[in-house]
N, C-alpha and C positions, 0 to 999 in steps of 0.2 A: 344111653350112656351118660354118666354124670360128667359135668364140666369140671375139669381140673383147675384148682386154684393154685396160683404160683405167687409166693410172697416176694416182693422187692422192697428192701429196706435201705434207705440212704442214711448214713450216719454223718451228720454235719451240723455243727453249732450254728454256722452262718446261714445255711439253707433253711434250717429249722426256724431261725429267727426272722427269715424273710429278707435277709441282706442281699441274697442273690438267688436266682432260680436254680433248682436242682436239674442239672443236665444229665448226670450219670444215670440216675434212676430211670428217667424218661428214655434214655438211649437203650437201656436194657430192655424196657418194654417194647420199644420199636424193633429191636433185634429179635426178640421172641416172636413178635407178630410176623416178622419176615420169614422165620425159619420153622415155626411150629405149624403143623398141618391140622392138628386136632383143635377143637374149640377149647378155649381156656379163659379164665377170669383172673385179672390182676388184683392183688391185694398189696397196695402201695402205701408206704408211709415214710415220712422223714422224721428222724428223731435226733435229739442232741447227742453229742459225743460223751455220754455218761454211761458207764458200765451198767449201773442198776437199771436205767431206763431201757437200754438195749436188751438186757436179760429178760426184763418183764415183757417187752414187746415180743421177743422171740418165743418165750414160754407161752404167752397168750395165743400167738399164731399157731404154735404146734398143737395146742389143744383144740382151738377153734377150727382149724382147717385139716386136722388129722395129717399133718405133714409127716411124710416118711423120709427120714434123713438120708437113707440110701438113695431115694429117688432124687433128692436135691443134689447129692454128689454126682449122680449119673447125668443130671442136667448140666452141672458145671463142667463135667468132662466133655459133654457134647458141645457146649458153647465154646470151650477152649479149642476144640478141634475145628469148629466152624470158623472161628477167628483166625486160627493158624492157616486154614485153607484160603481164606479171604486175603490174608497178607501175602501168601505165596502167589496168588493170582495177581494181586496189585503190583507186586515188585518182580513179577515174571521169574520167580524162583521155582522152577518145576523140575 
């Protein structure tokens, strides 16, 4: 079975310039590692907050990794549900 590649892109001028460490992208990677049972490969990049740069990176990734946008949407829905369940447990809202 082929390893699934998942792209994580952080858009931040300051993180891109090295002013501070990107915590959000690494947090997403850690969360995926916690919840995904299949083997996967991260494709992680920090880019500046410039529309042209973002568009080029996403376009390149979609071609290079054969990203299926419907799959990305499904992953986002799954992550949203997992976060919701985690919050419910944390604050005892059951």
